[in-house]
C-alpha positions, 0 to 999 in steps of 0.5 A: 153816304149810302154805302156807310149806312148800308155798312152800319146796317149790315154790321148792326144786324150781324152783331144782333144775330151773333149775340148768344141766344138764351131760351127761357127755361123757368123752373116751377115747383107745383102741387102734385095734388093739383097736377093729378086733378088736371082736366083732360080727356085722358084720365088716370083710371085708378088701376095704378096707384102712385106714391111719391118719395117719402109716401107710405105704401103697401108692401111691394110684392114684386118690382118690375123695373125702374122707369123714367118718363120725360114728356113735354107739351106745347105751352103756346097760348097756355099759362106755364102752370097749366102747361106744366100740369098737362105735362105732369098728367101725361107723364103719369099716364105714361107710367100708368100704361107701362105699369099695366103692360107689365102687370103692375099696380103701382109706381112707388118712389116717384121723384122729379128727374129733370136733366137727371137731377133728382128732386124728391117731394111727397107734395110737389113736382118740378116742371120747366117751361119755355116759350113754347114747351113745358116738360116734366120728367119723373123717375119711379119704380113700377111694382106690384103692391099688396092689397091694403 
C-alpha cells in the first residue's frame, strides 16, 4: 500500500512539473502624458524634446541615428500600471542621455517596439507586465531640431 501511494505521489508530481509553464505577459496601452509625469528621483530635464509618431515637430536639422531602448523594471509589489510607467520613464531617460551624448535636442518618430513590432500612437505607449517584471521598448530618431 505504501509503495502504491508513493508511486502515485511521484507520478502526480511528475505530471504537474512537466506541464508547460506559461509566464504572465499582460499587454497594456497606457497614456504617454501620464507616463511622463511619473514620480521619480530621476526626471526628464527638458533639454531633449520627445515627439511620438504623428506629432508635429520643428524641422529636423540633423539626424544622428535611429535608436532602440528596451528597459524593464521590477514590478514585484507594484501595480502593473505603476511599474509600466516607471519602465516608460526609464526608457525616455535612456533616450535623453543618448541624445545629450550625441549633441541632439530631440527624439522624433517615437513608437512602441515590443518584440520588434511597431505600434505607433501619439497618445499611448505599449507595456508588457509579468509576475515580477514590466517592460517598455521604444524606437525613435535622435535628432537636432530647429528652435521654434
